[in-house]
N, C-alpha and C positions, 0 to 999 in steps of 0.2 A: 910107360904102356908097353908091354913085351908085344916083340914081332917076331914073325917067322918068315924064313925065305922060302919061296914056293917056286915053282916053273909052270908059265904059262904060254899059250901059243896065239899069237896075234897076228893079223894080214899084216902085211909089211907096210902098205901105204897107210894103214891106220896107225901104226906104230911111229911112222915118220910125223905124221900130223900131231899125235899126242907128244913126240918128243919136243917139238917145235912150242907146243903149246905149255908144256909143264916147265920149260926152262930151269928158272931160278928154283921152284919148288921140287923139281927132281921126277922121275919118273915112276918111283915109288909111291911117293906122297899124291901125286894124281890119281894113280891108279886106285890108291885106298880111299881117296874121296870118291871117285866114282863109283866104287863098289859099295861105299855107304850109301851114296843117293841112290843106286840101284835096291839096295834093302829098304831103305825107306820108301821107295816107290812100291814095292812089292807089298810091303805092310799097308800102304794105303789102299791097294788095290784089293786086298783082303777086306779092309774096313769096308769099302765100297760095298763089296760083295753082302757082308753081312747087313749093311744097312739097306741094302735093296731087298733083301730076304725078309727084313722086318718092316720096311716102309714101300716097297714095291720099287719096279724100276724107274729109272729118270725118265722124264717126258721128253719130246723132242723139243719142246719149247726152252726146258730148263737145259737142254744139251746145246742148243742154240745160242742161250744166253751165256752160259759158260766160254763156249769156245769165241764168241765177240768180247768177252772179258780178256779173255789170254790174248787175243789179238792185239787188245790195247795195251797189254801188259808188255807184250812182244815188242811193240811199236814205241813204248817208252823205254824201255831197255835199248834198243836200236839207236833212239834219239840221243840218250845219255851216252852211248859208247862213243856215236859219231863226234858228240860234242866235247868229250874227253881226247880223243886222237887230235880234233882241231886244235884244242890246249896244247897238247904235248907238242904239235907240228910248229904252233907259235913261239914256244919257249926254245926250240933249236936254232 
């Protein structure tokens, strides 16, 4: 895949956080992944707009159910992340 060097301005505190998280992947790979994620999210939001035009807005009950499901997913993610950290600590 062809690449092109660009210049961006990022708040210093955010850059420090990103550098520590990007570590082995490298800053460029981390930023490219974040931009892909943002592009995909924008496309999904556009799809949501189209679907709402066609089928009407999402009800509050539907929003609440989706929020609850996201909270469950976040809790599972946190549980697995914490379990992984504990296993890494045990191996040391």
